[in-house]
C-alpha positions as CSV (number, residue, x, y, z in Angstrom):
1,M,5.3,-0.5,-9.0
2,T,4.7,-2.7,-12.0
3,L,5.9,-5.7,-10.1
4,Q,3.5,-5.0,-7.2
5,V,0.3,-4.4,-9.3
6,G,1.1,-6.2,-12.6
7,E,1.6,-4.6,-16.0
8,R,-2.1,-4.7,-17.0
9,N,-3.2,-2.9,-13.8
10,M,-0.3,-0.5,-14.1
11,R,-1.4,0.5,-17.6
12,E,-5.0,0.9,-16.4
13,L,-3.9,3.2,-13.5
14,L,-1.6,5.3,-15.7
15,L,-3.7,5.6,-18.8
16,G,-7.2,5.4,-17.4
17,S,-9.1,8.3,-16.1
18,E,-11.1,6.4,-13.5
19,L,-10.4,6.8,-9.8
20,I,-10.1,3.6,-7.9
21,D,-11.4,3.0,-4.4
22,A,-9.6,1.5,-1.4
23,E,-11.0,-2.0,-2.0
24,R,-9.8,-2.0,-5.7
25,A,-6.4,-0.8,-4.6
26,K,-6.1,-3.7,-2.2
27,E,-7.4,-6.1,-4.8
28,I,-4.6,-5.2,-7.2
29,G,-1.9,-5.1,-4.6
30,L,-1.4,-1.3,-4.5
31,V,-2.1,-1.3,-0.7
32,N,-1.7,-4.0,1.9
33,R,-4.8,-3.4,3.9
34,V,-7.9,-1.2,4.1
35,V,-9.2,0.2,7.3
36,V,-12.3,2.3,8.2
37,Q,-11.6,6.0,8.5
38,D,-12.3,6.0,12.3
39,D,-9.4,3.5,12.8
40,L,-7.0,5.1,10.3
41,L,-4.9,7.1,12.7
42,S,-4.4,4.3,15.2
43,E,-3.6,1.8,12.5
44,A,-1.0,4.2,11.0
45,R,0.5,4.6,14.4
46,N,0.6,0.8,14.9
47,S,2.3,0.3,11.5
48,L,4.8,3.0,12.3
49,A,5.6,1.4,15.7
50,L,6.1,-2.0,14.1
51,S,8.4,-0.6,11.3
52,C,10.5,1.2,13.9
53,K,11.0,-2.1,15.7
54,A,12.1,-3.9,12.5
55,P,15.8,-4.6,12.1
56,R,17.7,-2.0,10.1
57,A,18.1,-4.3,7.0
58,R,14.4,-5.0,6.8
59,R,13.6,-1.3,7.1
60,R,16.0,-0.5,4.3
61,R,14.3,-3.2,2.1
62,L,10.9,-1.7,2.9
63,N,12.1,1.8,1.7
64,D,13.5,0.5,-1.6
């Protein structure tokens, strides 16, 4: 996870007591995108459908 969010942000997340919102999580690379709650289920389904269509080697890389 340090490679994704950077060492400084990782320390902040682990040692800090502040909660971060979705926009901050996207800003530091913890999540890829942010959607409004009303679209969450359909976006999750779309992401799942896309990942199921991905070649096996790519899916394996995503899970590592």
